[in-house]
C-alpha positions in Angstrom: 0.0 0.0 0.0 1.4 3.3 -1.1 1.0 6.6 0.8 1.2 8.8 -2.2 -2.0 10.6 -1.2 -1.2 10.9 2.5 -2.8 14.1 3.9 -5.0 14.5 0.8 -8.8 14.5 1.0 -10.8 13.7 -2.1 -14.5 14.6 -2.5 -16.8 12.1 -4.2 -19.9 14.1 -5.3 -23.0 12.0 -5.6 -26.8 12.5 -5.7 -28.8 11.0 -2.9 -29.9 8.2 -5.3 -28.7 6.8 -8.6 -24.9 6.5 -8.4 -23.4 3.5 -10.1 -22.0 1.6 -7.1 -18.8 0.2 -8.6 -18.0 3.7 -10.0 -18.1 5.0 -6.4 -16.5 2.1 -4.5 -13.5 1.2 -6.7 -12.2 4.8 -6.9 -12.9 5.2 -3.2 -10.8 2.1 -2.4 -8.0 3.3 -4.7 -7.9 6.7 -2.9 -7.8 4.8 0.5 -5.1 2.4 -0.7 -3.0 5.3 -1.8 -3.2 6.8 1.7 -5.8 9.5 0.9 -9.1 10.2 2.7 -12.2 10.0 0.5 -15.3 11.9 1.7 -18.8 11.4 0.3 -20.5 14.8 -0.6 -24.1 15.0 -1.6 -27.0 17.4 -1.9 -28.7 15.9 1.2 -27.5 14.5 4.4 -28.2 10.9 5.5 -27.5 7.9 3.3 -26.9 7.6 -0.4 -28.6 4.8 -2.4 -26.3 3.3 -4.9 -27.3 1.2 -7.9 -25.9 -1.8 -9.8 -27.1 -0.6 -13.2 -30.9 -0.5 -12.7 -31.0 -2.5 -9.5 -30.7 -1.0 -6.0 -27.3 -1.7 -4.5 -25.9 -0.7 -1.1 -26.4 2.5 0.8 -23.5 4.7 2.0 -23.3 7.4 4.7 -23.0 11.0 3.4 -20.1 12.8 5.1 -21.1 16.3 4.2 -23.3 18.3 1.8 -22.6 20.9 -0.9 -24.4 23.6 1.1 -22.0 23.4 4.0 -18.8 22.4 2.2 -16.6 23.9 -0.5 -13.6 23.0 -2.6 -11.1 24.4 -0.1 -11.7 21.3 2.1 -10.6 19.0 -0.6 -7.6 18.3 -2.9 -9.5 16.7 -5.7 -13.0 15.6 -7.0 -14.4 12.4 -8.3 -17.7 12.4 -10.2 -19.0 8.8 -10.4 -21.6 7.9 -13.1 -24.8 6.1 -13.3 -27.5 7.8 -15.4 -29.6 9.2 -12.6 -26.7 10.5 -10.5 -25.3 13.2 -12.8 -28.7 13.9 -14.3 -29.9 14.9 -10.8 -26.6 16.7 -9.9 -26.7 18.9 -13.1 -30.1 20.3 -12.0 -28.9 21.2 -8.5 -27.3 24.6 -8.5 -25.3 23.8 -5.3 -23.8 20.7 -6.9 -22.9 22.4 -10.1 -21.3 25.3 -8.2 -19.3 22.8 -6.0 -18.0 20.9 -9.1 -17.1 24.1 -11.0 -15.1 25.4 -8.0 -12.6 22.6 -8.4 -11.9 23.9 -12.0 -11.7 27.5 -10.9 -9.2 26.5 -8.2 -7.1 24.4 -10.6 -7.7 21.2 -8.6 -7.8 17.7 -10.3 -11.1 16.2 -11.3 -11.9 12.6 -12.3 -15.1 11.7 -14.0 -16.5 8.5 -15.4 -19.5 7.3 -17.5 -22.4 9.8 -17.4 -20.6 11.9 -14.8 -19.6 14.6 -17.4 -23.2 15.8 -17.5 -22.5 17.7 -14.3 -19.4 19.3 -15.9 -21.3 20.3 -19.1 -23.8 22.1 -16.8 -20.9 23.8 -15.0 -19.6 25.1 -18.3 -16.0 23.7 -17.8 -15.5 21.3 -20.7 -14.9 23.8 -23.5 -11.5 23.2 -25.0 -11.0 19.9 -23.1 -10.4 16.5 -24.6 -12.3 13.7 -22.7 -14.2 10.5 -22.9 -17.5 9.3 -21.4 -20.3 6.8 -21.9 -20.8 7.0 -25.7 -24.3 8.5 -25.5 -22.8 11.7 -24.0 -20.5 12.5 -26.9 -22.9 14.9 -28.6 -23.6 16.7 -25.3 -19.8 17.1 -24.7 -19.1 18.2 -28.3 -22.0 20.7 -28.1 -20.4 22.1 -24.9 -17.1 22.6 -26.7 -15.2 19.5 -25.7 -13.4 17.1 -28.0 -14.8 13.6 -27.4 -12.6 10.5 -27.8 -13.4 6.8 -27.4 -10.6 5.7 -25.1 -10.4 3.7 -21.9 -9.1 6.7 -20.0 -8.2 10.2 -21.1 -6.0 12.5 -19.1 -6.4 16.1 -20.2 -3.9 18.6 -18.9 -4.8 21.4 -21.4 -6.8 23.5 -19.1 -6.7 25.0 -15.6 -6.5 21.6 -14.0 -6.0 17.9 -14.7 -9.2 16.2 -16.0 -9.3 12.4 -15.9 -12.2 10.8 -17.7 -13.3 7.2 -18.5 -16.2 5.6 -20.3 -17.6 2.8 -18.2 -17.1 0.3 -15.3 -14.9 -1.9 -17.5 -12.4 1.0 -17.6 -12.2 1.3 -13.8 -8.7 -0.1 -13.3 -7.2 2.4 -15.7 -9.5 5.2 -14.4 -8.5 4.6 -10.7 -4.7 4.6 -11.6 -5.0 7.8 -13.6 -7.1 9.5 -10.9 -4.7 8.6 -8.1 -1.8 9.9 -10.3 -3.7 13.2 -10.9 -4.5 13.6 -7.2 -0.8 13.1 -6.3 0.1 16.5 -7.9 
């Protein structure tokens, strides 16, 4: 076990319901194994209901909410996917503002699957090269991003490092790239 992220706290922004469980748990474990501290941030306190595709999965305790936390408490941000999770987050002004603040502060962000919807709403993908679940490619292009069909894409061409991946099958590469980005 490496301590590359010792002293670093990483926010995982999720809606109260609809996060793809494996896209939360595997990056969470990768951050812990690298010596970092993951914290679950949501729009509501209590417990988050994760999903395994369309079936309910486990619940997870929310550590803090977007209305009482801000980017200064964290060294990086993970946006897991699932269809419902980012669709809910992109309609919540507090969640959008929270995500955008990481870009404004130049902090690393890692996003997977449908997670980029929140970033599209935050207006932070223009000029970036990224990947996602294939059905988001038109949304990303319309928002000014260059979309690529790759397992993981690390984009350093903006104010921060942006790591993106397409789907759960890409999680090994996604977790490795995210931890590398959070080390900086």
